[in-house]
N, C-alpha and C positions, 0 to 999 in steps of 0.2 A: 043342568049343569054337567058336564061331561065329566067322567069320573078320571081326577088325575089331571084336568086342563089345568087347573091351580098351580099345581106341582111344577107343569110346564115352563107356567110364566114366570114361576119364582126361582124354576132352575135355570130358564134362557139369560137371565141377568148373571148370575155367578158362572155358565157354562161361556155365556157371551164374555166376559170378562178375561176367562181364562184361554180362551181362543186369542182373543186379540193379545194379550200378552204374549202367548205362545207364538204368534206370528210376527212380533214385534224381537223377540227373543231372535226367530229365525233368520231376519231380516236386516237388524241392525248388528247382530254380535257378530259375524265375520267382517263387517265392515269398522267396528269397533275393534276387531284383534288385529289387521290391518296397520289402525293406527298407532300400537303400541309395541315395543319391543320386551323381552325379556328381561333388559338392564335397566330398566325404566329411562334410560337416559335419552332417548331421543334417537337420532342417528348415530353411526359410529365414529363419523369424523369427528376430531377435537373443534373444539367452537374457534373463530377466528382471532387471533392474539392483537389486540388493539395497538396500533402505531402511535408513538408519541413524536408529536414536531419537536424537534431539538433549535430551541433559536438561537444558541452560539454556533461560532461559522468554524468548520473544520482547520486541521491544521493548513497553515500554505504549502505547496508541494513543490512552488516554484517562484522566484520572486516578484517584485511587483511588475516590472518590468524585463519580463527573459529574453529579449531580443537585446537591448541594451547591456545585459548580465552577459550573457553569449559573446558579444562581441568584448568585453572586458577580460572574461575569461581567457578568449583567445589571442588577444594582445599582450596580458600578462604573462601567460606559457611561452609566448613567442619571446617577450622580454627574458623571461629565466631561461630559455635554453638557448637565446644568442651567447654565439661566444665571443661576442663586441661589447657585451653588457659589461658593466662594472658589478663589483661585486656588491658593493652598496644597491645598486638597481637592483640584483636579483634578491639580496636582503629585502628588499622593498616589496617584491610580490613573493613572499617566500612568507606559509604561516611559521607565525615565530619568531622571524628572520634575525632578530635581535638577538634570541637565545642559540642561533642556530649558525655562529659561523664558522666552527670549526668543521663541522659535517662540511657546509657548504663551501668554505677551505678545500677541504679533502675531493668534494667530488670535480671541484672545478680544477684544483690541482692536476689530479689523473688527467695525462695528456689525451686518452678518448673523450671523457668529460667537458673538455675545452673545443671540441670538433663536434660537438651533437648538438642537433637541433630537433625541435619536436613542431610534429604537423599534426594538430588537433582537427580530427575527422568528426566526433559525436559529443554531445553536451545532454546529460540527462539529466534532470534537476531532480533530488532529493527531498531535497526542503527548501525553505527559503534563504537558506543561507551556506546550504551544498549542494554539491554538483558532483556526477561521476563524469571524468572524462575519456574518452577513448581517444587515443592518440597513436601515432607511429614516432620513433627514435631514428633519425637519419644519421649516419657517420659521414663525412665527407661526402654529402650528397644520396648515399646507398641508404634503403632501409636498412635498417643494424635489427630494431624489435616493431615488429606490424603489430598493429591493435592491442598495445598494453593500454591497463586500464588504472585511471590515478583518479583523485580526488582534488577538487577545486573547495576552498571554504571561504567564507566573506569573514574579513576581519577588520576593524576598525574604519568600517562601508570601502574595502577593497578586496577585491575575489584575487585569492592569492593559490599558490601553487600548495597544496597539502605537506606537512611534513611528512606525513606516509607515506608519499609519493615519494621524495628525495629519500627516505630512508629505504624503502624498498628498491629504489635506483643502485644506492651504493650498496648495497646489500649483492646484488648483481654481478656489478662492477667488482667484485672478489676481494675488497678494500677491506683488511683483516683488522688494520690499525685502530679504526675505529669500533671505540668501545661504547656498549649499552651506555653507558653515563656522558658519553658526548651528544647526547641528543636524541639518538634513533634506538 
């Protein structure tokens, strides 16, 4: 037997294990380091937010039949601003018309109010029962108020000129006899 041969044999196993462990650390260490971060949370991007599908429908931004509503709004605005329409016809197409008699009478009583007609140019529905109306007012055929903005509301199944629109026109007319208690 060679002196130290047994030692080498015995020492080869622990050396071999140490060498294998060291090799594994050298090879796998950088790979494992690349897969982790200092914060321990993985990627820096926040996790995606789960979306929940809603079964309820969003509020309607237009009536069920926008074309029919548009036609009714145009016809009722024409009737309201037609000098030949009776006071009762105008009240029928004015929001809260039954309560707005005094204001309507003052508007119609103004000599200019009796000569005014409206030309509806654009209607945008803001809900199923309300619309923004872009119109021009003509006075004896000449445009007196171009690109004016008013509103139309559906009340009792009828599309009507809003009280706000009428009150704004009364204010523009300079008729100071109308007090806030009269409806505007």
